[in-house]
C-alpha positions in Angstrom: -7.9 133.9 55.8 -6.3 130.5 55.6 -7.2 128.5 52.5 -8.9 125.2 53.2 -7.1 122.3 51.5 -9.1 119.2 50.8 -6.5 117.2 49.0 -2.7 116.8 49.6 -0.4 117.4 46.6 3.0 116.0 45.6 4.4 118.7 43.4 1.5 119.6 41.1 -0.2 116.3 41.4 -3.3 116.0 43.6 -3.5 112.9 45.8 -7.0 111.6 46.0 -7.5 109.7 49.2 -8.4 106.1 48.6 -10.6 106.2 51.7 -12.9 108.6 49.9 -13.3 106.2 47.0 -13.9 103.3 49.3 -16.5 105.3 51.2 -18.5 106.0 48.1 -18.4 102.4 47.0 -19.3 101.3 50.6 -22.5 103.4 50.5 -23.7 101.5 47.5 -22.7 98.1 48.7 -24.4 98.7 52.1 -27.7 98.9 50.3 -27.1 95.5 48.8 -26.0 94.2 52.2 -29.4 95.2 53.8 -31.4 93.4 51.2 -29.1 90.4 51.4 -29.5 90.3 55.2 -33.3 90.3 54.9 -33.1 87.4 52.5 -30.8 85.4 54.7 -32.9 86.2 57.8 -36.0 84.8 56.2 -34.2 81.7 55.1 -32.6 81.1 58.5 -35.8 81.9 60.3 -37.7 79.4 58.2 -35.0 76.7 58.8 -34.9 77.6 62.5 -38.6 77.1 62.9 -38.5 73.7 61.2 -35.4 72.8 63.3 -37.1 73.9 66.6 -40.3 72.0 65.7 -38.3 68.9 65.0 -36.5 69.2 68.3 -39.7 69.7 70.2 -41.4 66.9 68.4 -38.5 64.5 69.1 -38.7 65.2 72.8 -42.5 64.7 72.8 -42.2 61.6 70.7 -39.8 60.1 73.3 -42.5 60.8 75.9 -45.1 59.1 73.7 -42.8 56.2 73.1 -42.1 55.7 76.8 -45.8 55.9 77.6 -46.6 53.3 74.8 -44.0 51.0 76.3 -45.6 51.4 79.8 -49.1 50.9 78.4 -48.0 47.7 76.7 -46.9 46.3 80.1 -50.3 47.3 81.5 -52.0 45.7 78.5 -50.1 42.5 79.1 -51.5 42.4 82.6 -55.1 43.7 82.0 -55.8 42.8 78.4 -58.0 45.9 78.1 -57.0 47.4 74.7 -59.6 50.2 74.7 -58.4 51.6 78.0 -54.8 51.3 77.0 -55.4 53.1 73.6 -57.5 55.8 75.4 -54.6 56.4 77.8 -52.1 56.7 75.0 -54.3 59.0 73.0 -54.7 61.3 76.0 -50.9 61.3 76.5 -50.4 62.2 72.8 -52.8 65.2 73.0 -50.4 67.1 75.3 -48.0 69.6 73.7 -49.8 70.5 70.5 -48.5 73.9 69.3 -50.3 74.5 66.0 -53.8 74.2 64.7 -53.2 70.9 62.9 -50.6 69.3 65.1 -51.1 65.5 65.2 -49.8 62.4 66.9 -50.7 58.9 65.7 -49.8 55.3 65.6 -49.5 53.7 62.2 -49.4 49.9 61.7 -47.1 48.5 59.0 -50.3 47.8 57.0 -51.4 51.4 57.1 -54.1 51.1 59.7 -54.1 53.8 62.3 -54.3 52.3 65.8 -55.0 55.7 67.5 -54.8 59.3 66.6 -54.7 62.6 68.5 -55.0 66.0 66.8 -55.4 69.7 67.9 -58.1 70.0 65.2 -61.1 68.0 66.3 -62.4 67.8 62.7 -59.3 65.9 61.6 -59.9 62.1 61.9 -58.2 59.3 59.9 -58.7 55.6 60.1 -56.1 54.7 57.4 -52.8 56.3 56.6 -53.3 57.6 53.0 -49.7 58.2 51.9 -48.7 54.7 50.8 -45.4 55.8 49.4 -44.3 57.3 52.7 -45.5 54.1 54.5 -43.5 51.9 52.1 -40.4 54.0 52.9 -40.9 53.5 56.6 -41.3 49.7 56.2 -38.2 49.6 53.9 -36.1 51.5 56.3 -37.2 49.2 59.2 -36.1 46.2 57.1 -32.7 47.9 56.9 -32.5 48.3 60.6 -33.5 52.0 60.7 -36.4 52.4 63.2 -36.6 56.1 63.7 -36.0 59.5 62.0 -37.7 62.3 60.2 -40.5 61.9 57.6 -42.8 63.8 55.3 -46.2 62.6 54.0 -49.1 64.1 52.0 -52.8 64.1 52.9 -56.0 65.8 51.7 -55.3 68.5 54.3 -51.8 69.2 52.9 -48.2 68.2 53.4 -47.0 67.2 56.9 -43.5 66.9 58.2 -42.5 65.3 61.5 -40.6 62.5 63.3 -41.3 58.8 63.9 -40.1 55.9 66.0 -41.1 52.2 65.6 -42.6 50.6 68.7 -41.7 47.0 68.6 -44.1 45.8 71.3 -47.2 47.3 69.6 -45.7 46.8 66.1 -46.6 50.2 64.8 -44.9 53.6 64.1 -45.4 56.4 66.6 -45.6 59.7 64.7 -45.7 63.4 65.7 -46.1 65.8 62.8 -47.0 69.4 61.9 -48.9 70.7 58.8 -46.3 72.5 56.7 -48.5 75.3 55.7 -49.1 76.2 59.4 -45.5 77.1 59.7 -45.2 78.8 56.3 -48.4 80.7 56.1 -47.2 84.0 57.6 -43.9 84.2 55.7 -44.9 83.0 52.3 -46.1 86.4 50.9 -43.2 88.3 52.4 -40.8 85.7 51.1 -42.1 85.9 47.6 -41.9 89.7 47.2 -38.7 90.0 49.1 -37.1 87.5 46.9 -38.1 89.3 43.8 -36.8 92.7 45.1 -33.6 91.2 46.3 -33.0 89.4 43.0 -33.4 92.5 41.0 -31.3 94.7 43.3 -28.6 92.1 43.6 -28.1 91.8 39.9 -28.1 95.6 39.6 -25.6 96.2 42.4 -23.4 93.4 41.2 -23.1 94.9 37.8 -22.5 98.5 39.2 -20.2 97.3 42.0 -18.1 95.2 39.6 -17.7 98.0 37.1 -16.7 100.5 39.8 -14.4 98.2 41.7 -12.8 96.9 38.6 -11.9 100.4 37.5 -10.9 101.8 40.8 -8.8 98.9 42.0 -7.1 98.0 38.8 -3.9 99.8 39.9 -4.0 98.2 43.3 -4.3 94.7 41.7 -1.3 95.5 39.5 0.7 96.5 42.6 -0.4 93.3 44.4 0.7 91.2 41.5 4.1 92.8 41.5 4.5 92.3 45.2 3.4 88.6 44.9 6.1 88.1 42.2 8.7 89.5 44.5 7.5 87.3 47.4 7.6 84.2 45.2 11.0 84.9 43.7 12.3 86.2 47.1 13.9 89.1 45.2 13.0 92.7 45.8 11.9 94.6 42.7 10.0 97.7 41.6 6.3 98.2 41.3 5.1 99.5 37.9 3.3 102.8 38.5 3.6 104.1 34.9 -0.2 103.8 34.3 -1.4 104.1 37.9 -4.0 106.8 39.0 -2.9 109.8 41.1 -4.1 108.5 44.5 -2.4 107.8 47.7 -1.9 104.1 47.0 0.2 105.1 44.0 2.2 107.5 46.2 2.7 104.6 48.6 3.9 102.4 45.7 6.4 105.1 44.7 7.7 105.3 48.3 8.0 101.5 48.3 10.1 101.6 45.1 12.5 104.0 46.7 12.8 101.7 49.8 13.0 98.6 47.6 16.1 99.8 45.8 17.9 100.2 49.1 16.7 96.9 50.5 17.6 95.1 47.2 21.2 96.2 47.5 21.4 95.0 51.1 19.7 91.7 50.1 22.1 91.1 47.2 25.0 91.6 49.6 23.4 89.4 52.2 23.0 86.5 49.7 26.7 86.6 48.8 27.7 86.0 52.4 25.2 83.4 53.5 23.7 80.2 52.1 20.5 80.1 50.1 18.4 78.3 52.7 19.3 80.9 55.4 18.4 83.7 52.9 15.0 82.0 52.3 14.3 81.6 56.0 15.3 85.2 56.7 13.0 86.4 53.9 10.0 84.4 55.1 10.4 84.7 58.9 11.9 88.2 58.8 14.6 87.1 61.3 17.5 84.7 61.7 17.8 83.0 65.1 20.4 81.0 66.9 18.9 77.6 66.3 19.7 74.2 64.7 18.4 70.7 64.3 19.6 67.2 63.4 19.2 66.6 59.7 20.0 63.9 57.2 22.3 65.7 54.9 25.2 65.1 52.4 28.5 66.9 52.7 30.8 67.6 49.7 34.4 68.7 50.5 36.6 70.0 47.6 40.2 71.0 48.0 42.8 72.3 45.6 45.9 70.0 45.3 49.4 71.4 45.9 48.0 74.7 47.2 51.0 75.7 49.2 53.2 75.6 46.0 50.7 77.7 44.1 50.5 80.3 46.9 54.3 80.6 47.1 54.5 81.0 43.3 51.6 83.4 42.7 51.7 85.5 45.9 48.8 87.9 46.1 47.7 86.9 42.6 46.4 83.6 44.1 43.3 85.5 45.2 42.4 86.2 41.6 42.9 82.6 40.6 40.8 81.4 43.5 38.0 83.8 42.6 37.9 82.4 39.0 37.9 78.9 40.4 35.2 79.5 43.0 33.0 81.3 40.6 32.6 78.1 38.6 32.6 75.8 41.6 29.9 77.7 43.5 27.8 77.8 40.4 28.0 74.0 40.1 26.9 73.6 43.7 24.0 75.9 43.4 22.9 74.3 40.1 22.5 71.0 42.0 20.5 72.5 44.9 23.4 72.6 47.3 24.4 75.4 49.7 27.9 76.6 50.5 28.6 75.7 54.1 32.0 77.4 54.2 35.0 78.5 52.2 38.3 78.1 54.0 41.3 79.1 51.9 41.4 76.6 49.0 38.7 74.3 50.4 34.9 74.4 49.9 32.3 72.7 52.0 29.0 72.2 50.3 25.8 70.8 51.9 22.9 69.0 50.2 19.4 68.3 51.5 18.4 71.7 52.8 16.7 72.8 49.6 13.9 71.1 47.7 15.1 69.0 44.7 13.6 66.5 42.4 16.6 64.2 43.0 18.1 62.8 46.2 20.7 64.8 48.0 23.4 62.2 47.3 22.7 62.3 43.6 22.9 66.1 43.7 26.2 65.9 45.5 27.8 63.5 43.0 26.6 65.6 40.0 28.2 68.6 41.7 31.4 66.7 42.2 31.8 65.7 38.6 30.7 69.3 37.6 33.5 70.7 39.8 36.0 68.3 38.3 34.8 69.2 34.8 35.0 73.0 35.2 38.4 72.7 36.8 39.6 70.7 33.8 38.1 73.3 31.4 40.1 76.0 33.3 43.3 74.0 32.9 42.5 73.5 29.2 42.0 77.3 28.7 45.3 77.9 30.4 47.0 75.3 28.1 45.5 77.0 25.0 46.8 80.3 26.2 50.3 78.8 26.6 50.1 77.5 23.0 49.2 80.9 21.7 52.2 82.5 23.5 54.6 79.7 22.4 53.7 80.4 18.8 55.6 83.6 19.3 58.2 82.8 21.9 59.2 80.3 24.6 58.0 80.8 28.2 60.6 82.0 30.6 61.4 80.0 33.7 59.3 82.3 35.9 56.4 82.2 33.5 56.6 78.4 33.4 56.3 78.3 37.2 53.3 80.6 37.1 51.8 78.4 34.4 52.2 75.3 36.5 50.7 77.1 39.5 47.5 78.1 37.7 46.8 74.6 36.5 44.5 73.9 39.3 43.4 70.4 40.2 40.9 69.4 42.8 39.9 66.4 44.8 36.3 65.8 46.0 35.1 63.7 48.9 31.4 63.1 49.7 29.8 61.5 52.7 26.3 61.8 54.3 24.3 61.0 57.4 22.8 62.7 60.5 24.5 66.0 61.4 23.7 69.2 63.3 22.7 72.0 60.9 21.9 75.5 62.0 23.2 78.8 63.3 25.7 79.2 66.1 27.4 82.1 67.7 25.8 85.0 69.6 23.2 87.7 69.0 26.0 90.0 67.9 27.6 87.6 65.4 26.5 84.2 64.1 27.4 81.7 61.4 25.5 79.0 59.6 27.4 75.7 60.1 27.1 71.9 59.8 28.7 69.8 62.6 29.1 66.0 62.7 31.4 63.1 62.2 30.3 62.8 58.6 31.5 66.3 57.9 35.0 65.3 59.0 34.6 62.1 57.0 34.0 64.0 53.8 37.2 66.0 54.4 39.2 62.8 54.9 37.7 61.2 51.8 38.9 64.3 49.8 42.4 63.8 51.3 42.3 60.2 50.0 41.9 61.4 46.4 45.6 62.3 46.5 46.5 58.8 47.8 44.5 56.9 45.2 44.9 59.4 42.4 41.1 59.6 41.8 39.1 62.9 41.3 36.1 61.8 43.4 35.7 59.4 46.3 32.5 58.7 48.2 31.2 56.7 51.1 28.9 53.7 51.2 26.1 56.0 52.4 26.3 57.9 49.1 26.6 54.7 47.0 23.5 53.1 48.5 21.3 56.2 48.1 22.3 56.9 44.5 21.9 53.2 43.4 18.4 53.2 44.7 17.6 56.2 42.3 19.6 55.8 39.1 21.9 53.4 37.2 23.9 56.2 35.7 26.8 55.8 38.2 28.6 52.5 38.6 30.3 52.4 42.0 33.7 50.6 42.2 35.0 49.7 45.6 38.5 51.2 46.0 39.6 50.1 49.4 38.6 49.5 53.1 40.3 52.2 55.1 40.6 52.9 58.8 41.3 56.6 59.1 43.1 58.1 62.0 41.0 58.5 65.1 38.6 55.6 64.1 38.6 52.0 65.2 36.7 50.5 62.3 37.4 50.2 58.6 35.2 52.0 56.1 34.7 51.1 52.5 35.3 53.8 50.0 34.0 54.0 46.4 34.7 55.7 43.0 31.5 56.8 41.2 32.1 56.0 37.5 29.8 58.3 35.4 28.7 56.0 32.5 27.2 58.9 30.6 30.2 61.3 30.6 33.3 59.0 31.0 35.0 56.7 28.5 33.2 53.4 28.9 36.3 51.6 27.6 37.7 52.2 31.2 35.0 49.9 32.6 36.9 46.8 31.6 40.0 48.1 33.4 38.0 48.8 36.6 36.5 45.3 36.4 40.1 43.9 36.4 40.9 46.2 39.3 38.0 44.8 41.2 39.3 41.3 40.7 42.7 42.4 42.0 41.1 44.1 45.0 39.2 40.9 45.8 42.5 38.9 45.8 44.1 41.7 47.8 41.4 41.5 50.5 41.7 37.7 50.7 45.5 37.8 51.2 46.4 36.5 47.8 48.8 39.3 47.0 50.5 37.5 44.2 47.3 37.4 42.2 46.5 40.9 43.3 49.8 42.2 42.0 49.2 40.5 38.6 45.7 41.9 38.2 46.6 45.4 39.3 49.5 45.5 36.8 47.2 44.2 34.0 44.5 46.9 34.6 46.9 49.8 34.2 45.0 52.3 36.3 46.8 54.9 38.4 44.8 53.8 41.5 46.8 50.6 41.6 50.0 52.4 42.4 49.3 52.7 46.1 48.4 49.0 46.4 51.6 47.9 44.5 53.6 50.1 46.7 52.0 48.6 49.9 52.4 45.0 48.9 55.9 45.3 47.2 57.1 41.8 46.7 55.9 40.7 50.1 53.1 38.3 51.1 50.1 39.4 53.2 50.7 39.4 56.9 49.3 36.5 58.9 46.8 38.7 60.8 45.8 40.4 57.5 42.1 41.7 57.7 42.0 43.6 54.4 41.8 46.9 56.2 44.4 49.5 55.6 45.1 51.8 58.6 45.9 55.4 57.7 48.5 57.0 59.9 47.7 60.6 58.9 44.5 62.6 58.4 
């Protein structure tokens, strides 16, 4: 005979179905639900009765109001007030639903002009609730001539609706005695409320204790999953103190899957930009799509790379990896993403990730960070050389290698509207940025070699950064018409007042005076100022001008013949 198995086992551990636990809890909670439903039903029924009564009374009040207006026209013609009031009373008597339903006309003074009631014993000559009457008069002074009202009488509390009749100068009222609508439900309401209150407290306590105990493990799992979702990193769920039910088994299975996915995700992150990883994680897919965005592009290139490649051979890869490890870290630190790495060049994009600074400021901070870490790498190589030379002199080949590993970079930055997104096919795609400003960033990087400056930026970058911080002082370097363009473009050097030697500021101020004379065509003054400032950037201007005067058609724009 086959043995009946009520619970599954994993090894020697019995797996208790979570459904069984939930079923037991549900049986208890359904009792609470029944009583709560009764309570809500009584409340809604009561409100519904009042709402329906008000709706019906409003419709019948409209009829009464229309009849009063018509009777006023008749009275204007006949001047027979008794016949008119009798006709309005007869009209008001129609549509009474309860024993004490009333319709009446109340003058602002409290006098009742006419009254109709389902109860023949109910007769009033004066409106007794002076407070309610005062409220009606006050509202009328404020321009409110209709609405709902409540008033108290010897017979009890009434609720109803009113509308002021201007022709007759009184308030037309239709009302119901409140106890008529509540009489049948009052006793049931009282005892049901007591029972529901007691059972509600009881089941809340019991339900809380049970659920808190049974679902503690599930809450821990959920918290772990939430942390993974927030950090966008796969992790492991802590099941060390979890009960032996099927949710724990599911968590253990998830951990096994998570380890595999985490390896794939880490690999994925190394090959694509952070914003693409975030989108893939949130949307669970990466599509061929792109949009126009306002972004900043940073282009960094290693100077004299051909010489370094020829000298180092395959070892250039190791040098590049050391360099890129630092450069990419600086880009990521400033909320940038790596657009592409082509040989010795890096394209970084700013503005795709959230940041507490502008994209241009992030880009400039990255540029100086890249320059700084490259200088630190050169300094470490120089220190290593000194250590070797304490023992012996470098050989000729070692000297060539040493010069090859002394990496130096130039950085160009520009910004504006570009196309940013994924291109390719369903089989292979790449994240890219396309636009004239991307090419401009590359050309600005190329100009760093011409002007012997580590960083050159465009006017777009200058304007955005100056609106945010005074840390960087932008010195105009030149107005250049690059190859393929028809207009000149001003280029700038971002002087970092917090990191650089402020003694250089005076030299750059002299350079600016020389540049102004250079633009105006006074090359004699320009040569003198450039020589006085002593900056390397002046060499290109002194070479251009030589001992000549400015051409007659001089516009101040220097046309580049190469990219």
